[in-house]
C-alpha positions as CSV (number, residue, x, y, z in Angstrom):
1,M,34.1,33.0,-12.1
2,N,32.8,34.1,-15.5
3,K,28.5,34.9,-16.8
4,T,27.9,31.1,-18.0
5,L,29.4,29.0,-15.4
6,K,27.3,31.2,-12.7
7,K,24.6,29.9,-15.2
8,L,25.5,26.5,-15.7
9,I,25.4,26.1,-12.6
10,A,22.2,27.5,-11.5
11,F,20.3,25.7,-13.7
12,V,21.5,21.8,-12.2
13,L,21.1,24.0,-9.5
14,V,17.3,24.7,-10.5
15,F,17.4,21.5,-12.3
16,A,17.8,19.4,-9.0
17,L,15.6,20.9,-6.7
18,S,13.0,20.7,-9.7
19,L,13.4,16.6,-9.6
20,S,12.1,16.5,-6.0
21,V,8.8,18.8,-7.3
22,F,8.4,16.0,-10.1
23,A,9.1,13.4,-7.7
24,G,5.9,14.1,-6.0
25,V,3.6,15.1,-8.8
26,F,3.8,11.5,-10.3
27,A,3.7,10.0,-5.9
28,V,0.0,10.9,-6.4
29,F,-0.1,10.4,-10.2
30,A,1.3,6.6,-8.8
31,E,-1.1,6.4,-5.6
32,D,-3.8,6.6,-8.3
33,A,-5.4,2.5,-8.8
34,T,-5.5,2.4,-12.1
35,V,-3.7,3.1,-15.2
36,A,-4.9,5.2,-19.0
37,E,-6.5,2.1,-20.3
38,G,-9.3,1.7,-16.9
39,T,-7.9,-1.5,-15.6
40,T,-7.2,-1.9,-12.0
41,V,-4.0,-2.7,-11.1
42,V,-4.1,-2.1,-7.3
43,E,-6.8,-3.8,-4.9
44,E,-7.8,-1.2,-2.4
45,I,-7.3,-2.2,0.1
46,E,-10.5,-3.0,2.7
47,E,-10.0,-1.0,6.6
48,E,-10.6,-3.0,9.6
49,E,-12.7,-1.2,11.8
50,Y,-11.1,0.8,15.3
51,S,-12.3,2.2,18.0
52,T,-11.2,6.2,19.2
53,T,-10.0,5.9,22.4
54,T,-10.3,9.7,24.5
55,F,-7.1,11.5,25.8
56,F,-8.8,10.4,29.2
57,D,-9.1,7.1,28.4
58,L,-5.2,6.0,27.7
59,F,-4.0,8.3,30.0
60,V,-6.6,5.7,32.9
61,R,-5.7,2.6,30.9
62,F,-1.2,4.0,31.3
63,W,-1.5,4.0,34.9
64,K,-2.9,1.1,35.2
65,S,-0.6,-0.1,33.6
66,I,2.3,0.7,36.2
67,G,0.3,0.1,38.9
68,D,-0.4,-2.9,37.2
69,F,4.0,-3.7,36.4
70,L,5.1,-2.9,40.3
71,K,1.6,-4.7,41.7
72,Y,3.8,-7.0,40.2
73,I,7.2,-6.1,41.0
74,F,6.2,-6.0,44.2
75,Y,3.7,-8.3,45.1
76,D,3.2,-11.0,43.2
77,V,6.7,-12.1,42.5
78,F,7.5,-13.1,46.1
79,L,4.1,-15.2,45.8
80,G,5.0,-16.9,42.8
81,K,2.9,-15.9,40.0
82,P,3.5,-16.1,36.5
83,A,4.1,-12.5,34.7
84,P,0.3,-11.8,33.3
85,E,0.4,-11.9,29.2
86,I,1.5,-9.4,26.2
87,P,-0.8,-7.5,24.7
88,P,-1.4,-8.0,21.4
89,V,0.2,-4.7,19.2
90,P,-3.2,-3.4,18.3
91,N,-3.6,-3.5,14.0
92,N,-3.5,0.0,12.5
93,R,-1.8,2.4,10.2
94,Y,-3.8,4.9,13.0
95,F,-0.8,4.0,15.9
């Protein structure tokens, strides 16, 4: 290969790799909610309060749910009890 072809390939590769960097930079600036005139484009979304749980609390709730499941399968089904209600899915972005 001659040197000009190698330089052209190197330039194309550098340009392609730099596009991903520029995309990240533009994404950071696009996250800003203001425009040059000072008008707000995106309204801020109010975050709901969420309760933090400890690992121990999650561990206990997990094993309680396993115990409730096994109790339902091996005990409540034979008594004809209905299945328990499904708990709602947490509506926050942290889980």
